[in-house]
C-alpha positions in Angstrom: 169.7 92.1 63.4 170.4 95.9 63.6 172.8 95.4 60.6 170.0 93.6 58.7 167.5 96.4 59.3 170.2 99.0 58.4 170.7 97.2 55.1 167.0 97.0 54.4 166.8 100.8 54.9 170.0 101.6 53.1 168.4 103.4 50.2 165.3 104.6 52.1 165.0 108.4 52.2 163.3 108.5 55.6 164.0 107.0 59.0 163.1 103.4 60.0 162.4 102.3 63.6 161.9 98.7 64.7 161.2 97.1 68.0 160.1 93.5 68.7 159.9 91.2 71.6 159.3 87.5 71.7 156.9 87.1 74.7 157.9 83.7 75.9 161.7 84.2 76.0 161.9 88.0 76.3 164.3 88.2 73.3 164.3 91.6 71.8 165.2 93.1 68.4 165.8 96.9 68.1 166.7 99.4 65.4 166.1 103.0 66.3 163.7 101.6 68.9 163.9 104.6 71.1 163.6 107.2 68.3 160.5 109.3 68.5 158.0 109.0 65.7 154.6 110.6 65.0 152.0 108.0 65.7 149.5 108.9 63.0 146.6 106.5 63.5 148.7 103.9 65.4 147.6 105.7 68.6 144.1 104.4 68.2 145.0 101.1 69.9 145.7 103.0 73.1 142.1 104.4 73.0 140.8 100.8 72.5 142.7 99.6 75.5 141.5 102.5 77.7 137.9 102.0 76.5 137.8 98.3 77.5 139.5 99.1 80.8 136.7 101.6 81.5 134.1 99.1 80.5 135.7 96.6 82.9 135.4 99.1 85.7 131.7 99.7 84.9 132.2 103.3 83.7 131.2 102.5 80.1 128.5 100.2 78.6 129.8 99.0 75.3 126.2 98.2 74.3 125.3 101.9 74.6 124.2 103.4 71.3 125.4 106.8 70.2 123.5 108.9 67.7 125.8 110.4 65.0 125.6 114.1 64.4 126.7 116.1 61.4 128.9 118.4 63.5 130.9 115.3 64.7 132.1 114.4 61.2 135.9 114.1 60.7 137.4 113.7 57.2 140.1 111.3 56.2 139.8 107.5 56.7 136.6 105.8 57.7 133.0 105.4 56.8 131.0 107.1 59.6 131.4 110.5 58.0 129.4 109.2 55.0 126.4 108.0 57.0 123.3 110.1 57.4 123.1 112.1 60.6 120.8 110.3 63.1 122.3 106.8 62.5 123.0 105.0 65.8 125.8 102.5 66.6 126.9 100.8 69.7 130.2 101.9 71.3 131.6 98.4 70.5 130.7 99.0 66.8 132.3 102.4 66.9 135.4 101.1 68.5 135.6 98.3 65.9 135.5 100.8 63.1 138.1 102.9 64.8 140.5 100.0 64.4 139.5 98.0 61.4 139.1 100.8 58.9 140.8 103.5 61.0 137.7 105.6 61.2 138.6 109.1 62.3 135.1 110.1 63.3 134.8 106.9 65.4 138.2 107.7 67.0 137.2 111.2 68.1 133.9 109.9 69.5 135.9 107.3 71.6 138.5 109.8 72.6 135.9 112.3 73.8 134.2 109.5 75.8 137.2 108.1 77.6 138.9 111.4 78.2 142.4 112.7 77.7 143.3 112.5 81.4 142.5 108.7 81.3 144.7 108.3 78.2 147.6 110.1 79.8 147.3 108.1 83.1 147.2 104.9 81.2 150.5 105.8 79.4 152.1 106.5 82.7 150.8 103.2 84.2 152.3 101.2 81.3 155.6 103.0 81.5 155.2 104.5 78.0 157.3 107.4 79.0 158.2 108.5 75.4 154.6 108.5 74.3 152.4 111.6 74.2 148.8 111.7 72.8 147.4 115.1 73.3 145.5 115.3 70.0 142.4 113.8 68.5 142.3 113.1 64.7 140.6 116.4 63.9 143.5 118.2 65.5 146.1 115.9 63.7 144.4 116.5 60.3 144.3 120.3 60.9 148.0 120.1 61.7 148.8 118.6 58.3 148.3 122.1 56.9 149.1 124.0 60.1 145.5 125.1 60.5 143.9 126.1 63.8 141.6 123.1 64.8 139.6 125.4 67.1 138.9 128.0 64.4 135.1 128.2 64.0 135.5 128.7 60.2 137.3 125.4 59.9 134.4 123.1 59.1 134.3 119.5 58.0 133.8 120.6 54.4 136.6 123.1 54.4 139.1 120.8 56.1 138.2 117.9 53.8 138.7 120.2 50.8 142.0 121.4 52.1 143.3 117.9 52.6 142.3 117.0 49.1 143.8 120.1 47.5 147.5 119.4 48.0 150.0 117.3 49.9 150.9 118.4 53.4 154.5 119.6 53.8 156.9 117.1 55.4 157.6 119.7 58.1 154.0 120.3 59.0 152.8 120.4 62.6 151.3 116.9 62.4 154.7 115.5 61.6 156.5 117.1 64.6 158.5 114.8 66.9 157.6 116.7 70.0 155.2 116.1 72.9 152.7 118.7 71.6 152.0 116.1 68.8 150.9 112.5 69.0 154.3 110.7 69.2 155.7 107.4 70.5 158.7 105.1 70.1 158.7 101.6 68.7 159.8 100.3 72.1 156.8 102.0 73.8 154.4 100.5 71.3 155.8 97.0 71.9 155.1 97.6 75.6 151.5 98.4 74.8 150.9 95.3 72.8 152.7 93.1 75.3 150.3 94.5 78.0 147.3 93.6 75.8 148.5 90.1 75.1 149.2 89.4 78.7 145.9 91.0 79.8 147.5 93.6 82.0 144.7 95.8 83.4 142.0 93.9 81.4 139.6 91.1 82.4 140.0 87.9 80.3 136.9 88.8 78.4 138.1 92.4 77.7 141.5 91.1 76.6 139.9 88.7 74.2 137.6 91.3 72.8 140.4 93.8 72.2 142.5 91.2 70.4 139.5 90.1 68.3 139.0 93.6 67.1 142.7 94.1 66.3 142.7 90.8 64.4 140.0 92.2 62.1 142.2 94.9 60.8 141.5 95.5 57.1 144.8 97.2 56.2 147.2 94.3 55.7 150.0 95.6 53.5 152.6 96.1 56.2 153.2 93.6 59.1 151.1 90.7 57.6 151.9 91.3 53.9 154.9 88.9 53.4 154.1 86.5 56.3 153.1 82.9 55.6 149.5 82.0 55.1 147.7 81.3 58.3 149.8 83.5 60.5 147.5 85.7 62.6 148.3 89.4 63.3 146.5 91.7 65.7 147.6 95.2 64.7 146.9 98.8 63.9 148.5 100.9 61.1 149.0 104.6 60.9 149.6 106.9 57.9 150.1 110.6 57.4 152.4 112.6 55.1 155.9 111.2 55.5 154.8 108.6 58.0 153.9 104.9 57.6 153.5 102.8 60.8 152.3 99.4 62.0 152.4 97.8 65.4 150.8 94.7 66.8 151.1 91.0 67.8 152.1 88.2 65.5 151.0 84.6 66.3 153.4 82.2 64.6 152.3 78.8 65.9 153.5 78.6 69.5 155.6 81.7 69.1 154.0 85.1 69.9 155.8 88.3 69.5 155.0 92.0 69.7 156.4 94.2 67.0 156.4 97.9 66.1 157.5 99.2 62.7 157.7 102.9 62.2 158.9 105.3 59.5 159.1 109.1 59.3 160.4 111.9 56.9 159.7 109.7 53.9 158.8 111.3 50.6 157.6 108.0 49.1 154.8 106.4 51.0 154.8 103.3 48.9 158.5 102.7 49.4 157.9 103.1 53.2 155.1 100.6 53.2 157.2 98.1 51.2 160.1 98.6 53.7 157.8 97.9 56.6 156.6 94.6 55.0 160.3 93.5 54.4 161.2 94.5 58.0 158.3 92.5 59.3 159.4 89.4 57.3 162.9 89.8 58.8 161.5 89.9 62.3 159.4 86.8 61.6 162.2 84.8 60.2 164.4 85.7 63.1 161.9 84.5 65.7 160.1 81.7 63.8 162.6 80.6 61.1 162.8 81.0 57.3 159.6 80.9 55.3 159.0 79.1 52.1 156.6 80.1 49.4 154.4 83.0 50.3 150.8 82.0 49.7 148.8 85.0 51.0 
């Protein structure tokens, strides 16, 4: 399969990474599986997992309502930034938006709530030794143009305008492959999704709730795009300049597998997205057999 992935990426101007594991047999596929990639928004699944673990432990009430404040707004993906200050949502609703529409404001509210120490400890417990998540989305977005996220003059409006004014450089701080940025490997992300599917560290109810949210993902142009009609995917995408990612669980009848598809250093985001869809289909056909007519 490594040869097949190499052939798929032959004319790709970036780097492709693939890891997959069939959960019943343990069979693995790998192509640059231990290469470090910027996570972009793919890290948000870690926050979801930590949030539900803390809810299981009684530290967090998912029915608690948070009141949104103007100073909490974060630009980029999502809808909370467009709501009037004073709106209230439950933590569960905020977490759902963090995943399904990759809401950046929701993400930073959740990250502040669960705490960076808990995130780092969870990564250690799962053995995700090549994953580092020191940044929230505000800090990642500031890094796209090498801005200081703690500069008081960097407001929501100024950061939003800067992001809209021009493309970030491919060598920006947000695209670094070092532990001072949010980075991971495809193999580490497969480990995360395997833990979720097996309910490691989660009550049965929490496991089901996490999977339900991941299955509601609205961005479906990567892992699910070329898969047969009716195949369920629980996943989270990620995109910044030069980076297109997707990782999750695929339910192909009795076959369940975790898969992580990552790209970096790509000038053409559309080409990267198309490559991920083709790589996803190759993984599916290896584990579940060839597909016929694509109906979705």
